[in-house]
C-alpha positions as a Markdown table, in Angstrom:
| # | Residue | x | y | z |
|---|---|---|---|---|
| 1 | Met | 17.9 | -81.5 | 7.4 |
| 2 | Arg | 16.3 | -85.1 | 7.6 |
| 3 | Thr | 12.2 | -85.9 | 6.7 |
| 4 | Leu | 9.8 | -87.2 | 8.5 |
| 5 | Leu | 10.1 | -91.4 | 5.9 |
| 6 | Ser | 14.1 | -90.9 | 6.6 |
| 7 | Ala | 13.8 | -90.4 | 10.2 |
| 8 | Pro | 14.2 | -93.3 | 12.9 |
| 9 | Val | 10.7 | -94.2 | 14.5 |
| 10 | Gly | 12.8 | -93.3 | 18.0 |
| 11 | Ala | 13.6 | -89.5 | 16.9 |
| 12 | Leu | 10.1 | -88.6 | 15.2 |
| 13 | Arg | 8.9 | -89.3 | 19.3 |
| 14 | Val | 11.3 | -87.3 | 20.4 |
| 15 | Glu | 9.6 | -84.2 | 17.8 |
| 16 | Arg | 6.2 | -85.3 | 18.8 |
| 17 | Ser | 6.6 | -84.6 | 22.1 |
| 18 | Gly | 8.5 | -82.1 | 21.7 |
| 19 | Ala | 6.4 | -80.2 | 19.8 |
| 20 | Met | 4.0 | -81.0 | 22.7 |
| 21 | Ser | 5.4 | -79.7 | 25.5 |
| 22 | Trp | 4.9 | -76.1 | 24.5 |
| 23 | Trp | 0.6 | -76.7 | 24.6 |
| 24 | Val | 1.3 | -78.2 | 28.3 |
| 25 | Trp | 3.3 | -75.4 | 29.7 |
| 26 | Leu | 1.1 | -73.5 | 28.3 |
| 27 | Val | -2.0 | -75.0 | 30.2 |
| 28 | Val | 0.5 | -75.8 | 32.8 |
| 29 | Ile | 0.6 | -71.8 | 33.1 |
| 30 | Val | -3.1 | -71.8 | 32.1 |
| 31 | Val | -4.0 | -73.0 | 35.2 |
| 32 | Val | -1.7 | -71.6 | 37.5 |
| 33 | Ala | -3.3 | -68.2 | 36.5 |
| 34 | Val | -6.5 | -69.1 | 37.7 |
| 35 | Ile | -6.0 | -70.6 | 41.2 |
| 36 | Val | -4.3 | -67.6 | 42.2 |
| 37 | Val | -6.6 | -64.9 | 40.7 |
| 38 | Gly | -9.0 | -67.0 | 42.3 |
| 39 | Gly | -7.1 | -67.4 | 45.7 |
| 40 | Leu | -6.5 | -62.9 | 45.1 |
| 41 | Leu | -10.5 | -62.5 | 45.3 |
| 42 | Ala | -11.5 | -65.1 | 47.5 |
| 43 | Ile | -8.8 | -62.8 | 50.6 |
| 44 | Gln | -10.5 | -59.4 | 48.8 |
| 45 | Phe | -14.2 | -60.7 | 49.3 |
| 46 | Arg | -13.1 | -62.3 | 52.7 |
| 47 | Arg | -12.0 | -58.9 | 53.8 |
| 48 | Arg | -14.8 | -57.2 | 52.8 |
| 49 | Arg | -17.4 | -59.5 | 54.5 |
| 50 | Gly | -15.7 | -59.2 | 57.8 |
| 51 | Gly | -14.2 | -63.1 | 57.6 |
| 52 | Val | -11.2 | -64.9 | 58.7 |
| 53 | Ile | -8.8 | -63.0 | 57.2 |
| 54 | Val | -7.5 | -59.5 | 59.5 |
| 55 | Asp | -5.8 | -56.9 | 58.5 |
| 56 | Pro | -2.4 | -56.6 | 60.2 |
| 57 | Gly | -2.5 | -53.3 | 60.1 |
| 58 | Gln | -6.3 | -52.4 | 62.1 |
| 59 | Ser | -7.1 | -53.3 | 65.7 |
| 60 | Pro | -9.9 | -52.8 | 67.7 |
| 61 | Arg | -8.3 | -49.6 | 69.5 |
| 62 | Thr | -7.3 | -47.9 | 65.9 |
| 63 | Arg | -10.3 | -48.1 | 64.1 |
| 64 | Gly | -8.1 | -48.4 | 60.6 |
| 65 | Arg | -4.6 | -46.9 | 59.5 |
| 66 | Arg | -6.2 | -43.3 | 59.8 |
| 67 | Ala | -6.3 | -42.9 | 63.1 |
| 68 | Gly | -2.7 | -42.6 | 64.0 |
| 69 | Arg | -1.9 | -39.3 | 61.3 |
């Protein structure tokens, strides 16, 4: 096992970047999760307001899914 003083400079650089990668992945995962949750909330908000997004299960003739039961 090498100590920090006996390791060459290149090895220190590799070890440091390897140690930093865990928080980089954490930040990426958090950002992706925020984008996905924000997108899902935006879709739900548009559906409730009657926006552009249309539920394919509903049509003007049947008035929702219960009409077919």
